[in-house]
C-alpha positions as a Markdown table, in Angstrom:
| # | Residue | x | y | z |
|---|---|---|---|---|
| 1 | Met | 77.3 | 100.6 | 95.9 |
| 2 | Lys | 75.1 | 97.8 | 97.2 |
| 3 | Asn | 76.4 | 95.5 | 94.5 |
| 4 | Tyr | 79.9 | 95.5 | 96.2 |
| 5 | Asp | 81.2 | 93.6 | 99.2 |
| 6 | Val | 83.3 | 96.6 | 100.3 |
| 7 | Val | 83.2 | 100.3 | 99.3 |
| 8 | Ile | 85.6 | 103.1 | 100.2 |
| 9 | Ile | 83.9 | 106.5 | 100.4 |
| 10 | Glu | 85.0 | 110.1 | 101.0 |
| 11 | Pro | 83.0 | 110.4 | 104.2 |
| 12 | Val | 82.8 | 114.2 | 104.0 |
| 13 | Tyr | 80.2 | 113.8 | 101.4 |
| 14 | Tyr | 78.0 | 111.2 | 103.2 |
| 15 | Ser | 75.6 | 111.3 | 106.0 |
| 16 | Arg | 75.2 | 108.6 | 108.7 |
| 17 | Gln | 71.8 | 107.7 | 107.1 |
| 18 | Gln | 73.4 | 107.2 | 103.7 |
| 19 | Val | 76.1 | 104.9 | 105.2 |
| 20 | Lys | 73.4 | 102.9 | 106.9 |
| 21 | Ala | 71.5 | 102.6 | 103.6 |
| 22 | Ile | 74.6 | 101.1 | 101.9 |
| 23 | Gln | 75.2 | 98.7 | 104.8 |
| 24 | Arg | 71.7 | 97.3 | 104.7 |
| 25 | Ala | 72.8 | 95.4 | 101.6 |
| 26 | Glu | 75.6 | 93.8 | 103.8 |
| 27 | Thr | 78.2 | 96.0 | 102.1 |
| 28 | Lys | 81.1 | 97.0 | 104.3 |
| 29 | Val | 81.8 | 100.8 | 104.3 |
| 30 | Tyr | 85.2 | 102.2 | 104.8 |
| 31 | Gly | 85.8 | 106.0 | 105.3 |
| 32 | Tyr | 88.7 | 107.5 | 103.5 |
| 33 | Ile | 91.4 | 109.4 | 105.4 |
| 34 | Asn | 94.4 | 110.8 | 103.7 |
| 35 | Ala | 97.0 | 109.9 | 106.3 |
| 36 | Met | 100.3 | 111.3 | 105.0 |
| 37 | Glu | 99.1 | 114.2 | 102.8 |
| 38 | Ala | 97.0 | 117.3 | 103.4 |
| 39 | Asp | 94.6 | 118.0 | 100.6 |
| 40 | Arg | 94.0 | 121.7 | 99.9 |
| 41 | Trp | 90.4 | 121.0 | 98.6 |
| 42 | Asn | 89.4 | 119.9 | 102.1 |
| 43 | Glu | 89.5 | 123.4 | 103.6 |
| 44 | Ala | 87.8 | 122.4 | 106.9 |
| 45 | Leu | 90.6 | 120.0 | 107.6 |
| 46 | Tyr | 93.4 | 121.8 | 106.0 |
| 47 | Thr | 92.9 | 125.0 | 108.0 |
| 48 | Gln | 93.4 | 123.1 | 111.2 |
| 49 | Met | 97.0 | 122.3 | 110.3 |
| 50 | Glu | 99.9 | 124.1 | 112.0 |
| 51 | Glu | 103.3 | 124.6 | 110.2 |
| 52 | Asn | 105.0 | 121.9 | 112.2 |
| 53 | Asp | 102.4 | 119.4 | 110.9 |
| 54 | Phe | 103.9 | 119.7 | 107.5 |
| 55 | Phe | 107.0 | 117.7 | 106.7 |
| 56 | His | 109.8 | 120.0 | 105.7 |
| 57 | Arg | 112.8 | 119.1 | 103.5 |
| 58 | Arg | 115.6 | 121.6 | 103.3 |
| 59 | Gly | 113.4 | 124.1 | 105.0 |
| 60 | Ser | 110.4 | 123.8 | 102.6 |
| 61 | Arg | 107.2 | 121.9 | 102.5 |
| 62 | Val | 107.0 | 118.9 | 100.1 |
| 63 | Tyr | 104.2 | 119.7 | 97.5 |
| 64 | Tyr | 102.5 | 117.2 | 95.2 |
| 65 | Lys | 101.2 | 119.2 | 92.2 |
| 66 | Gln | 99.2 | 116.3 | 90.8 |
| 67 | Trp | 97.0 | 116.1 | 93.9 |
| 68 | Asp | 97.4 | 119.7 | 95.2 |
| 69 | Ser | 98.5 | 118.3 | 98.5 |
| 70 | Tyr | 101.4 | 118.4 | 100.9 |
| 71 | Leu | 103.4 | 115.7 | 102.6 |
| 72 | Met | 102.7 | 115.6 | 106.4 |
| 73 | Asn | 104.7 | 114.9 | 109.5 |
| 74 | Met | 103.1 | 111.9 | 111.3 |
| 75 | Asp | 105.6 | 112.4 | 114.1 |
| 76 | Glu | 103.9 | 115.6 | 115.1 |
| 77 | Glu | 101.5 | 115.0 | 117.9 |
| 78 | His | 99.2 | 117.8 | 116.9 |
| 79 | Tyr | 98.8 | 116.4 | 113.4 |
| 80 | Arg | 97.9 | 112.9 | 114.8 |
| 81 | Gln | 95.3 | 114.5 | 117.0 |
| 82 | Val | 93.8 | 116.4 | 114.0 |
| 83 | Leu | 93.6 | 113.2 | 112.1 |
| 84 | Met | 92.1 | 111.3 | 115.0 |
| 85 | Asn | 89.4 | 114.0 | 115.4 |
| 86 | Glu | 88.6 | 113.5 | 111.7 |
| 87 | Val | 88.4 | 109.7 | 112.1 |
| 88 | Thr | 86.0 | 110.3 | 115.0 |
| 89 | Lys | 83.8 | 112.9 | 113.2 |
| 90 | Gln | 83.8 | 111.5 | 109.6 |
| 91 | Val | 84.2 | 107.8 | 110.0 |
| 92 | His | 83.1 | 106.6 | 113.5 |
| 93 | Ala | 80.2 | 109.0 | 114.0 |
| 94 | Lys | 78.8 | 108.1 | 110.6 |
| 95 | Gly | 78.7 | 104.4 | 111.4 |
| 96 | Cys | 81.4 | 103.2 | 109.0 |
| 97 | Asp | 82.8 | 99.7 | 109.4 |
| 98 | Gly | 86.4 | 100.8 | 109.1 |
| 99 | Val | 88.9 | 103.5 | 108.0 |
| 100 | Phe | 90.9 | 103.4 | 104.8 |
| 101 | Leu | 94.3 | 105.2 | 105.4 |
| 102 | Asp | 95.6 | 106.4 | 102.1 |
| 103 | Thr | 99.2 | 107.4 | 101.2 |
| 104 | Val | 100.8 | 105.3 | 104.0 |
| 105 | Gly | 103.2 | 104.3 | 101.2 |
| 106 | Asn | 104.6 | 107.8 | 101.2 |
| 107 | Ile | 106.6 | 106.8 | 104.3 |
| 108 | Asp | 108.5 | 104.2 | 102.3 |
| 109 | Asp | 108.7 | 106.3 | 99.1 |
| 110 | Glu | 109.7 | 109.6 | 100.6 |
| 111 | His | 112.1 | 108.5 | 103.4 |
| 112 | Glu | 113.8 | 105.3 | 102.2 |
| 113 | Asn | 117.1 | 107.1 | 102.0 |
| 114 | Glu | 116.8 | 108.7 | 105.5 |
| 115 | Pro | 116.8 | 105.8 | 108.0 |
| 116 | Glu | 116.2 | 107.8 | 111.1 |
| 117 | Ile | 113.3 | 109.7 | 109.6 |
| 118 | Leu | 111.9 | 106.5 | 108.1 |
| 119 | Arg | 112.0 | 104.9 | 111.6 |
| 120 | Thr | 110.3 | 107.8 | 113.4 |
| 121 | Gln | 107.6 | 108.2 | 110.7 |
| 122 | Arg | 106.8 | 104.5 | 110.8 |
| 123 | Ala | 106.7 | 104.5 | 114.6 |
| 124 | Ala | 104.4 | 107.5 | 114.6 |
| 125 | Met | 102.1 | 105.8 | 112.1 |
| 126 | Ala | 101.9 | 102.8 | 114.5 |
| 127 | Val | 101.1 | 105.2 | 117.4 |
| 128 | Phe | 98.3 | 106.7 | 115.3 |
| 129 | Met | 96.8 | 103.4 | 114.3 |
| 130 | Gln | 97.0 | 102.1 | 117.9 |
| 131 | Ser | 95.1 | 105.2 | 119.0 |
| 132 | Ile | 92.4 | 104.4 | 116.5 |
| 133 | Lys | 92.1 | 100.9 | 117.8 |
| 134 | Glu | 92.0 | 102.1 | 121.4 |
| 135 | Lys | 89.4 | 104.8 | 120.8 |
| 136 | His | 87.3 | 103.0 | 118.2 |
| 137 | Pro | 88.0 | 99.3 | 118.6 |
| 138 | Gln | 85.2 | 98.4 | 116.3 |
| 139 | Leu | 86.8 | 100.1 | 113.3 |
| 140 | Ala | 88.8 | 97.9 | 111.0 |
| 141 | Ile | 91.9 | 99.5 | 109.3 |
| 142 | Ile | 93.0 | 99.2 | 105.7 |
| 143 | Gln | 96.3 | 100.9 | 104.7 |
| 144 | Asn | 97.2 | 101.8 | 101.1 |
| 145 | Trp | 100.7 | 100.7 | 100.0 |
| 146 | Gly | 103.6 | 101.0 | 102.5 |
| 147 | Phe | 104.5 | 97.3 | 102.3 |
| 148 | Asp | 107.7 | 97.6 | 104.3 |
| 149 | Thr | 106.0 | 99.8 | 106.8 |
| 150 | Leu | 103.4 | 97.1 | 107.2 |
| 151 | Ser | 105.8 | 94.3 | 107.6 |
| 152 | Thr | 108.1 | 96.1 | 110.1 |
| 153 | Thr | 105.8 | 98.3 | 112.1 |
| 154 | Thr | 102.0 | 98.5 | 111.4 |
| 155 | Tyr | 101.0 | 94.9 | 111.0 |
| 156 | Pro | 99.6 | 94.6 | 114.6 |
| 157 | Phe | 96.9 | 97.2 | 113.8 |
| 158 | Val | 96.0 | 96.5 | 110.2 |
| 159 | Asn | 93.2 | 94.3 | 108.9 |
| 160 | Gly | 93.9 | 94.8 | 105.2 |
| 161 | Ile | 96.4 | 96.4 | 102.8 |
| 162 | Met | 95.6 | 97.7 | 99.3 |
| 163 | Trp | 98.0 | 97.3 | 96.3 |
| 164 | Glu | 97.1 | 99.7 | 93.5 |
| 165 | Gly | 98.6 | 99.2 | 90.1 |
| 166 | Phe | 98.5 | 95.4 | 90.3 |
| 167 | Glu | 98.8 | 94.7 | 86.6 |
| 168 | Tyr | 100.0 | 91.2 | 85.5 |
| 169 | Ser | 102.7 | 92.2 | 83.1 |
| 170 | Ala | 104.3 | 94.6 | 85.6 |
| 171 | Ile | 104.0 | 92.2 | 88.6 |
| 172 | Ala | 104.5 | 88.6 | 87.5 |
| 173 | Gly | 108.1 | 89.0 | 86.3 |
| 174 | Asp | 109.3 | 91.8 | 88.6 |
| 175 | Glu | 111.7 | 90.7 | 91.4 |
| 176 | Trp | 110.7 | 93.6 | 93.7 |
| 177 | Ala | 107.0 | 92.7 | 93.3 |
| 178 | Gln | 107.7 | 89.1 | 93.9 |
| 179 | Gln | 109.5 | 89.8 | 97.2 |
| 180 | Lys | 106.5 | 92.0 | 98.3 |
| 181 | Ile | 104.0 | 89.3 | 97.4 |
| 182 | Ala | 105.9 | 86.7 | 99.4 |
| 183 | Lys | 106.0 | 89.0 | 102.5 |
| 184 | Leu | 102.3 | 89.8 | 102.1 |
| 185 | Lys | 101.4 | 86.1 | 101.9 |
| 186 | Lys | 103.3 | 85.5 | 105.1 |
| 187 | Leu | 101.6 | 88.4 | 106.9 |
| 188 | Arg | 98.2 | 87.2 | 105.7 |
| 189 | Lys | 98.9 | 83.7 | 107.1 |
| 190 | Lys | 100.3 | 84.9 | 110.4 |
| 191 | His | 98.2 | 87.9 | 111.2 |
| 192 | Asn | 95.1 | 87.4 | 109.0 |
| 193 | Ile | 95.8 | 90.6 | 107.0 |
| 194 | Gln | 93.8 | 90.6 | 103.8 |
| 195 | Val | 95.5 | 91.8 | 100.6 |
| 196 | Leu | 93.3 | 93.9 | 98.2 |
| 197 | Thr | 94.7 | 94.4 | 94.7 |
| 198 | Val | 93.5 | 96.9 | 92.0 |
| 199 | Ser | 94.3 | 96.9 | 88.3 |
| 200 | Ala | 93.6 | 99.3 | 85.5 |
| 201 | Arg | 94.8 | 97.2 | 82.7 |
| 202 | Glu | 94.9 | 93.5 | 81.7 |
| 203 | Glu | 91.8 | 92.6 | 83.7 |
| 204 | Glu | 91.6 | 88.9 | 83.1 |
| 205 | Glu | 95.3 | 88.2 | 83.6 |
| 206 | Ser | 95.6 | 90.5 | 86.6 |
| 207 | Arg | 92.5 | 89.1 | 88.3 |
| 208 | Lys | 93.6 | 85.5 | 87.7 |
| 209 | Tyr | 97.1 | 86.2 | 89.0 |
| 210 | Ala | 95.8 | 88.0 | 92.1 |
| 211 | His | 93.4 | 85.2 | 92.9 |
| 212 | Ser | 96.3 | 82.6 | 92.5 |
| 213 | Gln | 98.1 | 84.4 | 95.3 |
| 214 | Gly | 95.0 | 84.4 | 97.5 |
| 215 | Phe | 94.4 | 88.2 | 97.1 |
| 216 | Cys | 91.0 | 90.0 | 96.6 |
| 217 | His | 91.0 | 91.8 | 93.2 |
| 218 | Phe | 89.2 | 94.7 | 91.8 |
| 219 | His | 89.5 | 96.0 | 88.2 |
| 220 | Ser | 88.7 | 99.7 | 87.4 |
| 221 | Pro | 90.0 | 100.8 | 84.0 |
| 222 | Arg | 88.1 | 104.2 | 84.1 |
| 223 | Gly | 89.1 | 105.3 | 87.6 |
| 224 | Tyr | 87.3 | 105.0 | 90.9 |
| 225 | Asn | 84.7 | 107.7 | 90.5 |
| 226 | Val | 83.0 | 106.5 | 87.4 |
| 227 | Trp | 79.9 | 104.3 | 87.9 |
């Protein structure tokens, strides 16, 4: 990890001493928090959830079989408090430089056809991020995906955004992607929000294209957990 400028860790598995050891190489350490999903593997966190913390569609929870997780309701105050406690315990107390909020993009993906729910979930995410900044002002925040949520709502609180799946052939000629790139470049210029891109294919082309946009790029063809 000391060979990288920035690493994102699952802080449950790290001690404060280990985080400090990584930082001694001037590597920035971000603690991972799954913002919009509850992972069943993390029993200590999962068992704190109440039924209203889960997002319900037509009376049922929304389940992601691939990840064995459930979509959460950021508009529920109890859920935001549970997450804040996790940020304090797992990220701040262990001396991380920042927090990486995964699955923020679920807001855009899951609620794009429900304008009122989309608005309330975005607003609640902003409330959560603001509470992080107020309680732990030294922590930087990176959000994963959620480009429209960033540009409309969360940009005042975010230091960086990650774009996974940034492969050249899928990005360069795609109108949707070009619109998002243009928005992100404006946000970077106006609010100093850094854009981090990740590819799994076409390393040379993807890296060159990301750099031409002023983005920081990382290539990982074998996944994130293989060293």
